[in-house]
N, C-alpha and C positions, 0 to 999 in steps of 0.2 A: 640505016641512016640515023634513026633515033638514038641508037646506042652510041653511035659515033659522036653525035651532038653532045650527049651527056658526058662522055669521057674526054672530049676535046672541044670545049667551048671556043668559039671564034674570037671572043674578046676577053680582055683581062677582067673587066667588071663581071662578066658572066661567070668566069671561073671562081671569083671571090664569092658571089652569091651562091654558087653551087656548093662549094665547100662549107660555107656558113650554114646553109640549110641542112647539109649532111651532119654537121656538128650538133646543131640544135636537135635534129631528129634523134641522133644517137643519144644525146643527153636525156631527152624525154623518155626514150625507150628504156634507158638504164634506170631512170627515176621510177617509172612505172613498174619495172621488174623488181627493183629494190623494195618498193612499197608493197608489192604483192608477196614478196618472199620474207620481208622483215618480220620480227617478232614484236607485235604491237603491245603485248603485255609488258614489255620492258619499259614502255612509256607511261605505265599507270602512275608511277610516282610523280614524274614531272607534270602530268595532266591533272592529277588531284591537287597538287600544290598550287598550280596556276588557278584552278577553279576555286579553291579555298580562299585564295587571296582576292579573287574577283568578287566572290559572293559574301565575303566577310564571315564565313562559318566553315567548319570542317567538312570536307568532301572525301569520301572513301569509296574505293572499288574493291569489294571483298572477293569478287570472282574474276572474270576475264574481260579483257578489252580486245575486241575483234573489229577489224576494218577491212572492207572490200573496196579498194580505191580505183580499180580498173573500170571506171565509168564516169560519165559526166554528172552522175548522181550517185556518189559513193554512199555506202551503207556502214553505219557504226552500231555495234551491239555491245552493251555493257551488262554484265550479270553481277548481282550483288551490289547495286548502287545504293549509297547512303549519303544523305545530306543532313547535317546536324543543325542544331539551334545556334543562334548567334551567342557570343561569349557571355553577354549580360543575362541571357535566359537561363543558362546552367540547367538545361532540361534534357529530355530525350531527343531522338532524331526527329527532324521535321518531315523527312521523306525517306522511305525505303521502297525498293522494288526488286523483285526477283530477277526481272530482265527488262531492259529498255532497248528498243531498236529504233533508230532514226535514219532516214535517208534524206539527203539534202542535194539540191541542184546547185551546181557550181556557177554556171553562167549568170543567173540572176543576181548573184552576189556582187557582180561587177557594178551594177547600178543600184545596189542597196536593198534589194528585195530578198527576203528569206522565204523559200518555198520548200516544204517538206513533202515529197511524194508519199511518205509513210512515216507514221509515228505510232509505235505499239508499246504498251506498258503492261507487264504481267504482274499480278498480285501486288499492286502498290499499296502502301500504307502512308496516309497523309495526316499529320498532326499539326493543326494550326491553333494558336492561342494568342490572346491579347490581354495585357494586364489593365488594372484600373487607371493607370496613368496614360494609357493609349499606345504603349509600346507593343509591337506585334512581331512575332518571330518570322513572319514572311516578308517583312520590309527590309530592304537593303539599307546600308548606312547612307544617310543623306543629311544635308544641312537642315538646321531647324527652320521651321516655318516654310519649308519648300512645299508648294502645292502637291497634293497627292493625286496624280493623274491615274486614270484607269490604264491597265496594261494594253500594249499593242502586241497581239499574238501573231506568230508566223502563219502563213497560209499552209494548211495541212490538207492534202488530198485524200488521205486515208488515216483515220484516227481510231485507235482501239484501246480500251481499258478493260482488262480481264480480271474479274473478281477483286475489285479494289475496295479498300476500307478507308473511311474518313472520320476524324475526330476534330471537333471545333469547340474551343472554349473562349468566351469573350466576357471578361469581367466588366468591361465598359458598357456593353449592351445587355448584360445579364443573359447570355445565350449559351446553351449547351446543346451541341448537335453531334449525334452519332449515326453513321449511316453507311450503306453500301453504295459504291460508285462504279458505274459501268458506262462505257461508250462503245458504240458499234454502228455499222452500216448494214441495213437489211435490204435485200433485193425486193423492190416493189413490183407490181404487176407490169408497169411500163419499163422496168429494168433500170431506173435511174439511181438506185441504192441510196435512199434518203438517210440522213445522219440522225442518231438519237443518243442523247446523254441523259442518264438517270441517276439520281441520288435519292435513296430510299432509306429511311431510318426514323429517329425520334428527335424532335426539337423541344428542349425543356420537358422531356418526358411525355410529350404528346406526339401522335403520328405525324410524320413528315414525308413529303414526296415532292421532288423537283424533277421535271422532265422537260428537256429542250429538244425539239425536233427541227431539223434544218434541211435545206436542199442538199443534193448530192455534193459532197466535198470535192469530188473530182472536177466539178465545174467552177469552183471558187477561183477568183483571180484577184491579185493585189489591187487595191484601189477601187474595186467594183462592189456594188451592193450584194449582200448575202442575206436572203430571207430566212426567218425563223419563226417558230411558235413555241410558247413556253407555258407551263402550268406549274403552279406552286400550291401545295396543300400542307398547311401547318396547323394542326388542331382545328379551330374554327375559322382560320384564315384561308381564303381561296383567292388565288390570283391567276388570271389568264391574260396572255399578251400575244400580240401578233405584230411583227414589224421586220426591220432589217438592220443589219450592221452596214452603215452607209459606205464604209471602206473596209472591206474584209482584210484582216480581222482586228480593226482598230476599235476597241471598246469605248473610246472617247467620242465616237460618232455613231449613235444609235437613235433610231426613231421608230415609233410604233403606237398602237392603241392598246388599252388595257381595261380590265374590269376587276375590281377588288371588292370582296365581301368579307364580313367577319362580325364578331360580337362586340368589339371595342377597338376604336381607332388607335388607342394608346398602345396596343400590342404590335403595331407596325414598327415601333422603335427597334425591335430585335432584328427586323429585316432591313430597314432603311437608315437607322441611326438618327432619325428625326423624331422630336418629341411632339406627339399629338395629345390633345386632351382626352380624358375618358369620355366615352360616348355610349349610347345604346347601339344595338345592331345596325349595320350600315351596308350600303351598296353604292359604290362610286365608280364611274367610268370616265375616261378621258384619253388624251393624247400626250405622249412624252417625246421630247427631242433633247438629246444630249449632244452638246457641241463643246468639246474640250471640258473646261471647268464650269460650264453653265448648263443647268438642266431646267428645261421649261415644261411645265404641265399646263395645258390649256384645254378648253372645251370640257372642263370638269363639270359633272352633273351627277345627281343621284339623290338618295335619301339617307339621312342619319337619324335613326329612330323614326319618329313620325313627322320629321321636318325635311323639306326639300332643300337642296343646295346646288349652287352652280358658281363657277368662278375660274380663276387661273392662279398659278403660283410659279415662282422662279427660285431655284436653289443655286446659290453662288458658292463654289467650292474653292475659291482662290485663297482663302484665309484658313487659319488653324481650325476655326469653328465654321461649319456651314452656316450660311445666312439665307433665311427663307423670306421672300417677299410675296405676299398673297393678297388677293381681293376676292372676298366670298360674300354671297348674298343668298337670302332665302325669300321666296315669295310668301311662305307661311312657316313660322317657327312655332313648334309645340313647346310650351314653357316647361313641361315635364322633362323634356330632353336636356334642358339646361342644368337640371339638378346633377346629372352625371358629371358635368365639368368639375364639380366640387366634391366628387366621390360618393354622392348619394345615388341610390337607384332610381330609375324612372317609375312612372305609375304602373300598377299591376292591373289596372282596369282592362276589361275585355277589349281586344282590338289594339292595345298598345304594344309597341315593339319593345321587347325586353329579353335579355339574354338569361340563360339558366342561372348563372352565378349572381347576376343582378337581382333576379327574383328571390334567390335564397337570402341575400343581404336585406332586401326590402322586408321580407317576412320576419327576419330576426330583429330588425329595428322596430317594426310594428309591435312585436311581442314584448320588447323591452321598453316600449313607449319612448324611444329616443328620436330626437329631432335632428341633431347635428351628426353628420357622418364622421367616422374615424379612419377612413381610407387614407393611407400614407402617401404624401407627395414624394415622388422620386426626384430628390434635389439634384442628383448627378445628371439626370436627363435635362433639367432646366439649364444646367451649366454647359451642356454639350452642343448648343447651337444658339444662334441669334435669329431674331425674327422681326418683321414689320408687317402686321396683318390688319386689314380693315374688314369688318363684318357688318352687314346691314340686314335686318329682317323687316320686310315691308308690311308684314302682318304677323300678329302673335295670337296663337290659340291657347286659351287658359280658362279654367273654370273657377279659379280662386281670385284672380286679380283682373280688373278690366284694362288690359294692356293693348295698345294699338300698334306699336312699332318698337324696334330696338336697334341700337347701333353700338359698336365697340371699336376702339382703336387700341391695338395690342402691340407693345414694343417689348422685345426681349434682348437684352444686351449684357453680356458677361455675367450671366446668372441673376440679373435683376429684371423681373417682369413688371410691366406697368400697363394698366388700363387707364388711358387718359385721352378722352373721357369715356365713360360708359353712360348711355342714355336709355331710359325706358319711358316711352311716350304713352300716356293714357288719353282716353277721349277728352278728359278734362284734368290737365295737370301733367307733371313729369317728375321723374326721379333721375338725377344726374350726379356724377361724382368721379372720383379717381380711386384707384387701388394700386398699391405698390407691394410687391412680394420680392424680398431680397433673399435669394437662395445661395448666396456665396459661401455661407457656412453650412454645417450639417443640419442645423435647425433653422428653418426659414423665419424671417421677421416680416410681418404683414401689417400694413396700415391702410385704413379706408376712410375716406371723407366723402360723404354723400349728402345731397340736399333734396328735399321734397318740396316742390314748388306748386302752389295753387291746385292742390289735389282736392277734388270735390268728393267728400265722403258719401254723398248720395249714390256714388257708383258702386259702393260695397253693399250688396244686398245679400242677406242670409238666404240659404236654400229654402225654397218653398215660400218665399216672402215676396210680396209685390212691391215693397218699398224698403228703403234702408232705415234702420232705427235712428241713425244720426245723420244729419246733413250739415254742410258747411264747408268752408275752404280751409284745408290743413296745409300749414307750411312748417317744415321741420328740417332737422339736420342730424346726422350721425357721424361721430368722429371717434374711431377706435383704433388701437394698435395692440399687437400681441405677438407671441412666438409660438411656433408649433408647425408640424408637417401635416396637420389635418385640420379641418374646420373645427372639430371638437377641441383639439389642443389650442387652437387660436382663441376661441371664445373663452376657454377655461383660464387663459392668462391675460385676457384683454384689459386694457385701461383706456379711459376716455370719458366722454359725456354723451348722453342721449337726451334730447329735448324735443318736444312737439308743442305747437301752439295752434289752437282753434279760436281765432279772434271772435267769431260769431257764427251762429247756426241755429239748427232746430233739432229737438230730440223728442221721440215719442213719449207722451206724458206718463204712460205706465212705467217706463223704465226710470224716469226721474222720481216718481213716487216711491217705487220699491227701493231705490237706493237711499231714500229718505230715512227710515223705511216706514211707510204707511201701509201696513199689510192689507187692511180692509179695502182701501181705495185702489191700491196697486193691483191686487188680485182681481178686484172687480173689473178694472179696465182691461186686464189681460183676458179674463173670461169672456167679456163682451167684444173682444178684438177691436177695442176703440183705437182710432187712428189720430186722435187729437194730438197736436204738436204744442210744445212749449219752447220758448226761445232759449237758446244758449248764448249767454252774454260773453263768456270767455272760458276757455279751457287751456290749462298749462300743465304739462307733465315733464318733469326734469329728473333724470336719473344719472348717478355717477357710477362709473365702472372702475372697480379696483380688484385686480387679480381675478377677473372672471366673475365678480359678484356685483350685481346691479343694485344699488341702494336708492330708494326713492328719496330725493331731497325736496322736491316740490311736486305736489299733485293736487290740483284744484280744478273743479268743473262746476261752473255757475249756471243754473237754470232759473227760470222765473219762480219755481216753487221750492227748489232745494239748492243749497250750497254743498257740494260734494268734495271731500278731501280724502287723501289716502296716504298710506305709509307701508313700509315693508321692503322685502328684498326679492331679487330674482337670481338664483344661483345658476349661472350658465354652465358651469362644469357638471353639476349634478342634474341640470335641466329641471329645476324645481321652482314653482311659484310659492311665495309666502307673502301675500299681500292682504291688506285690510282696507276696505273702502267704507267711509263713514259719511252720513248725511246730516245736515243741519237745516230743518224745515224753516221756511221763511214765514209760514202761517201756522196757526195752531191747528193740530190734527188730532182727532180722536183715534184711539187704538194704535198710536204710534209705538213701535217697538224700538227701544234704544239698543240695537244690536248691530254691529258692523257686518258688512258683507265680506266673507273670507274667500279668497281665491288661492287655492293650494293644489299641489300635485304636479305632475309632469307637464312640461311646456307643451308637449304634443296633445295632451288631453287633460286639462286641469279640471278640478271640481270647484263649483261655485255654490256656496251655502251661507247660512247665517250662524253667527256666533264665533267666538274665539276658537272653538273646536271644529268649525266648518260644518255645523249641522245643516242638513239639506233643507232648502226652502221649497221643494217641489220641483218636478222636472220642468214644468212650464216656466216658472220663475227663474230657475237656473239658466235655461236657454236664453231667456230674455236678457238677463244680466250679462251673460257671456257675450251676447251680441253688442251690448253697450260698451263693455270693457275692451273687446277685441280691437276696434279701430285704434284706440289709444295705446294699448299694450303691444300691438303688432308693429307699429311704426317705429323704426329705429332711426332717430334723427336728432341732430343737435341744431336748434333753431338759431337763425340770425337774430341778434339782439334787437334790431329795429322792428321786428315783427310783433314785439310785445308793447308797442306804443299805442295800440288801439285804445280808444277811450273807454270802451266797455271793460277791457282787461284792467285798466287803472282803477276804474270804479269798483270792480270786483275785489281787488286787493284791499282797497280801503274798507269796504264793507266787511270783508272777511276778518280783518283785524279788529274791527269794531264789535263784531259778533263773537269774538273769541275763538274763531276757528283755528285749530292747531296747525297752522301752515306758516313756514318761513317765507316771507315775501320780499325781503330786502333786495335780493339780486334781480328779481323780476321787476320790482319798482324802478331800480336803476336802469334796467333795459328799456322800460316804458318811457323814460325821459330822454332817451337817445334818439337821434334821427338817423 
């Protein structure tokens, strides 16, 4: 009966459907038979031409092309596959492999999903490189300023790389990587065959290891989360991460937790492409979420040097340059750690966090008695990103300066970095100003404008002293600009003005007498450790900077007993003092020596002595004189003209002129008459 129905349908429509089905079935059978019997190698030419046009670079098959089509998941094997560089690169092949085998499911293609039950690559050689302009041989031709999204990879249920080699050269990030690449699945005790990808080699000549462990690939499904763990070791840099690809395997949707440690945050540039400042050794943890072209880092916390930190940051990848927006704060900032931001090493005291390379630099600078670091700024890194960063330190630890808190607002736009403002709060007084670094050219141009407001000098106590040698309110300003890619180069070329004014105050009598110089009385007061004070009616120090040389234009310091003046130069490039301080006693003194106090030698550790040749005046006297000079010599400020209007300062200038003191006072007199 069934046979009769098939051969003789009762209706015309039935007969049409029957023969249509037979025709389609016959066609499919012939198609499958032809596919199974055809010589696929004959298609190597058309296939490579099509692939070359699609990828924008030559594609060659030096071996065979084999296809097993009689399945809903056909298998393709290519031997001797080569993918070259794009035409502009004019280099070697980007990719070579002895054999590539891929299996693809056909039905998921109907709804846009690519699922590969198997992908196996034998003896691959991968060469990736990027030039200084940002062109990379792995990028396909695209429109300019088009956002660079992360790749969306097909779901692979079995992925193997056998004895692979990888070379990576990046002139933009200054990275050279050579390593061995392997990927495999190993059967675990529970039999789920977890996945492992390993890249082992050297990064910039230092040991490098990247290992990614994931769940069994056989369980991966498009659009579903895929968990992973990763470890990166590159020299001193160690990164551990645990998270998931939110939609397997769309690398634009990743979330997880991480811990990163290393000797210097600046070295993260080679891994992230983001420019961080130089720092002491650090350990930072946090969470990361990537959603398309936005990457969010939150719950950031850790230590950088001996300073704690916490905050959050966002990286916007929509434009040609990534833009970082961050808010960071410290409960306690160790001021020694800030030195590394400018290329100087941190303190070498016991218990301080310092990397081996930083320790070497610190010892070298100490041996050479150098103060200004010559570490070079990487101007290309400054131009590689934009940023808007707020930083607040609620407390500051320091043995040198009595600081209470600090705050910075940092803006980086198209190669121009601006600190506007930066604020250093003291228990009594503050230092605030702006800094602008223009790195659009190969040599950076830097300008600084800072003000010192109402700083009580009584806060500055020498070591092992119960009180400060000088007291009073200091108001000052520094305005300098120069060129160079290091702090040393900047100060060596700087131009501008430095001025400080002490309208009134007190100074230890022994210091005033010695600057006079009344040797008998001054030494006697020091030996007795007398703490008597004399009034400071006014103090003004003004220096002009020209090509890195500070020349004293005005230096006058008036006490009840002595009128002190000075002259000389400070060579910032050579880091040398050459100053003479002279005293004019206001009363007749016996045993007075008419010899100036000479301050000469390196900025880091000058010598203080008597006479034009700097003859020593004894260790105690030298220490006392240095304590007196230090507050005025150390303050880099250019004073507001209105601060010289104090009555005592005006009286000082008049008396100085009457007594024949060799000091030019015209400019200060003009300032004193202004409101």
